[in-house]
Each structure stands twice: as structure tokens, then as C-alpha cells.
C-alpha positions in Angstrom: 67.7 -73.2 13.6 70.9 -74.2 11.9 73.2 -72.2 14.2 74.5 -74.4 17.0 74.1 -71.8 19.7 70.6 -70.8 18.7 69.3 -74.3 18.1 66.5 -75.5 20.3 66.7 -79.1 21.5 63.7 -81.3 22.2 64.8 -81.4 25.8 64.8 -77.6 26.1 61.3 -77.3 24.7 60.0 -80.2 26.8 61.5 -78.6 29.9 59.8 -75.3 29.1 56.4 -77.1 28.6 56.8 -78.9 31.9 57.3 -75.8 34.0 54.5 -75.1 36.5 52.6 -78.3 35.6 51.9 -79.1 39.3 48.9 -76.7 39.4 46.8 -77.3 36.3 45.1 -73.9 36.3 48.5 -72.1 36.5 50.0 -74.4 33.9 47.1 -73.8 31.5 47.4 -70.0 31.9 51.2 -70.1 31.4 50.9 -72.5 28.5 48.2 -70.4 26.8 50.2 -67.3 27.0 53.4 -69.0 25.7 51.7 -70.9 22.9 49.6 -67.9 21.8 52.8 -65.8 21.5 54.8 -68.6 19.8 52.3 -69.8 17.2 49.9 -68.3 14.7 46.4 -67.7 16.0 44.8 -70.5 13.9 47.2 -73.1 15.6 45.9 -72.5 19.1 42.3 -72.6 20.3 41.4 -71.5 23.8 38.1 -72.2 25.5 37.1 -70.4 28.7 34.3 -70.8 31.2 33.0 -67.4 32.3 30.9 -67.1 35.4 28.3 -64.3 35.7 30.7 -62.4 37.9 33.4 -62.7 35.1 30.9 -61.4 32.6 29.8 -58.5 34.8 33.4 -57.5 35.5 34.7 -58.0 32.0 37.1 -60.7 32.9 38.0 -63.4 30.4 37.1 -66.4 32.7 39.0 -69.5 33.6 40.7 -71.6 30.8 38.8 -74.8 30.4 40.5 -76.2 27.3 43.5 -75.6 25.1 43.9 -77.2 21.6 47.1 -77.0 19.6 46.9 -78.0 16.0 50.2 -78.9 14.3 49.8 -80.7 11.0 47.4 -83.6 11.4 47.9 -83.7 15.2 45.6 -82.0 17.6 46.8 -81.9 21.2 44.1 -80.9 23.7 44.5 -80.1 27.3 41.3 -79.6 29.3 40.8 -78.8 33.0 38.0 -81.0 34.3 37.1 -80.5 38.0 40.6 -79.1 38.6 42.4 -82.1 37.0 44.1 -82.3 33.6 42.5 -84.2 30.8 45.1 -84.5 28.0 44.3 -85.9 24.6 46.1 -86.4 21.4 44.2 -86.8 18.1 45.1 -87.4 14.6 42.7 -85.4 12.3 42.6 -85.2 8.5 40.2 -82.7 6.9 38.1 -82.4 10.0 37.7 -86.1 10.5 39.3 -87.6 13.7 41.1 -90.8 12.7 42.4 -91.6 16.2 42.0 -90.2 19.7 44.0 -91.1 22.7 43.8 -89.9 26.3 47.3 -89.6 27.7 49.0 -88.6 30.9 50.0 -84.9 31.1 53.8 -85.6 30.8 53.2 -87.7 27.7 51.1 -84.9 26.3 53.8 -82.3 27.0 56.4 -84.6 25.3 54.3 -85.0 22.2 53.6 -81.3 22.0 57.3 -80.5 22.4 58.2 -83.0 19.6 55.5 -81.5 17.3 56.7 -77.9 18.1 60.3 -78.8 17.3 59.3 -80.5 14.1 57.2 -77.5 13.1 60.0 -75.1 13.9 62.5 -77.1 11.8 60.3 -76.4 8.7 59.3 -72.9 9.5 61.8 -70.2 10.4 59.2 -67.8 11.8 57.9 -70.6 14.1 61.5 -71.4 15.1 62.1 -67.8 16.3 58.8 -67.7 18.2 59.6 -71.1 19.8 63.1 -69.8 20.7 61.5 -66.8 22.5 59.1 -69.1 24.3 61.8 -71.4 25.6 64.4 -68.7 26.4 61.9 -66.2 27.7 63.2 -63.3 25.6 
């Protein structure tokens, strides 16, 4: 991320995370796809609720919760009765040291900052994040 043209700014990542945030279900689906492609599998956890109809038709179900783990931060976005429930936790060795419910935009800002910081220390993550933001 040292090349000026290829560098991702915090503003670019934040803007990419804020797209489609008006409809929580659409936002959760888009975010899940983007983050799953941009980060290693053990960084992103997705929980789904599957109805009997979903099971019978082999559909994955609706996303109910996304958790992104970057360092000691765990950023969770859940859909509760169609509304977002965003939470930022600090966790060390499986023990939650702090937990804070935050507005969706603050959650997106915190996630963007964590993604940029992670990308600065990891070239592979930087390339994946660049693809997520630029859509290529």
C-alpha cells in the first residue's frame, strides 16, 4: 500500500462500507460477500436463520449476524426484527474485556479503521481490501 495511486484511504473504505446501509438485510448480504472475499475465513463469522422452507429448498437462509475479528476487536452486526444491532467488543484469548452497542455508522467507521490498520501490516489483506473498495 505504499504506492500513492494504489493506496486506500480510510475515507474510501468507510464509503465502501456505508453503501447500501439503508436496508439492513441488503447491507448485511453485501457486507458478508465483500468481507468474505476480502478477509481470511477465520476473520469473518456469519450466522444465518433458516426457515423450514429454506431447508427444504437448500437455501442458505437470511443472515442474522456477522462478526469480524481483527486483532483484539470483534465487530458484530446483527439483524434483530429488521433493525441493525451493532456492537464492538475487545476480546483477549476468548475473554470479552469490553462490549459497546454503537450506531451503525460508528460501527462502519470502526470497522473501516480496523480494516485499514490490518491492511497496512498485511500485503495480502491490502490487496483484498483494494478489490473490495474498487470492485475489481
